[in-house]
N, C-alpha and C positions, 0 to 999 in steps of 0.2 A: 519138688519131690510130687510123683505123681502119685496120686491115692487107686487104690482099689474099688471095687465097688462097694465090697467086704466092709472095708474102713471108711469111706462115706458112708455107708447106711451105718457103722458104729458111731461116725462122731457125732451125725447129727440124733443117733439115738439121745447122745449123751453129753454131751459137752454145749453147751453155749447156748443154748435157744435160751432166747429173750423171757419169754413163759415157763423156760422148766420145763419138770417133766411132760408138762401138755402133751410137748413133739409126741411123744408114744404114742398117746392117744391118736392123735392126728393121722400118724402113719398108718397105724395100724389099722383106722378107719376108711384111708383113705385107697389103701391096699384091698378094703372089702369092698370097697364102694366099685371099686375097677371092676374087680375080678366079676360081680356081681355084673353088672352093666356086659362086660366081654360073652358071659356065662349066657347072657337070656336075650343080647341084640341080633341082629340080624345082619351085621355090617355088610355088604353085597363084593366089596373092593378091599383087597388089604394090602394094596400099591401094586402098582407095576413091576417092581424087579422081584415079585416072588423070593425073598429072603427069608421070610416066615409065612410057615406052608398057615393057615389061617386054623385048621383042626388044634393042629400041636400047643395055636395059640391058647384056642379057648382050653383043648384040658389041661394047660398050667394057670389058666385062673382059676379052672377046678378043683384044682391042688389044693390053691393055694386058702380059698372059700374053704374048702373042708379041712382045711390047716387051722382057719382062724375058728370056727364054729366050732371045732372040736374044743382049742384050749380055750374058750371062752363060753363056752357050751350054747352058742349061737341059735335058733332053730331055724 
């Protein structure tokens, strides 16, 4: 059976991690750090194929970062 992305995220956030609920903190921390990296970096190239527009990727990261900051009241 093929897992959708949503099913995958739900599974890793709720089932089977040897360290238990710590996986949730790990996933949120990873999302925050990557969103911060994307919004603050000056990555000169985003792939030769141009599948994802650089600004769209940055805008997505900014939205994720804003959502995390609002939820966890992080400045």
